[in-house]
N, C-alpha and C positions, 0 to 999 in steps of 0.2 A: 139592226141588221138580223132573218127572220132564223127562226130554231133554225141546228144546220141538222140536223133531223127529217127537215119535213122538206130539207131538196138534195137530191142527189148529184154531185155530177157528174157531165157523157160521158164516157169512154165512144170515138171514134177507132179501129183500131186500120190502121190507111199501108202500116204491108207488118207482115205475119213469115217470114221462111225458116230457114233450117239456120241460118243466122242470125235477126236483129224479126221484133218487134216492137210499131211503133202505134203508138198511139196519140193522136188528141184528146188532152182534156181539159172541157169549157165548165167553167165554174163561173153559177150566178152568184152573186152576193148570199153569202150564209153557207152555200152550198158544200158539199164535205166528199171523197170519196165514201167513205163505209173502214171501218177500220182491215187493216189486211195485211201481208207478212212479202216482205216483194222475194223471189225464189230467185229472182236474177240479182243481177250487176246492174246497173242502171245510168243514165246521163237526165237529166234536163234540161229542156232549153226551154224559161219565159218566152211566153210570145207575147205578153201585152207584163207593165211593170204595179206591183204594189205589193199587197200586203197578206197569209197563206196564216195561221195557223196551225203548230203541226200536237197533235196528242195526242202521247204517247204512257197509253196506262193512268197513273193520277199527274202525269206532267206534260204541261204546258205552254208553249214557247210557240214564239211568229218569226216570219225566215222575213226581209222584205227582199223581193224577186223584181230584179233587173232584166227590163228585155232584154233579148241579144244573150245574155253573162249565165255559162251555161255552169252544170255541176253536176257530181259524181259521186255517187254512192257505189257499196258493195253491197251485194248479196247478206239479210235476213236481217236489214229492218220491217220494224212492226212500227202501225201508226196509220190516226186517222189527216187526212188533210183537210182545211176547212176555208173558202173567198174569206177570207177577214178585210177583206178590201170592200171600198161602198160601191163598185161596177163590174162587171163582169173579166174572173182571171182563166188566164190559156196559159196554158202549157201542154209542150211536143214530151214525150216517154218515152226514152230509147234504152230497151233493155236488152242483153248482149247474152245470146242465149252461148252454148259454147258448144265448142268444134266434132 
């Protein structure tokens, strides 16, 4: 797997209005988002099935995601997300803005 620091995930914002921001994230094998903090609650909808490594501080865990199986997280999550699959990984992130 390539060094995650050498390859960045590619975000494409498809909707950004007063209510939501929708971003498509594309990860080559080993690509990473970079450490970040989610300021808004969000839903992730995997478009592909695969494994992501989640790095939060000194803790590294893995998550097996399945295409079409969404999950929700509250605001405040801090982590780096790395594609630990052998091929491209894609998900849609939907951030929920305050009314």
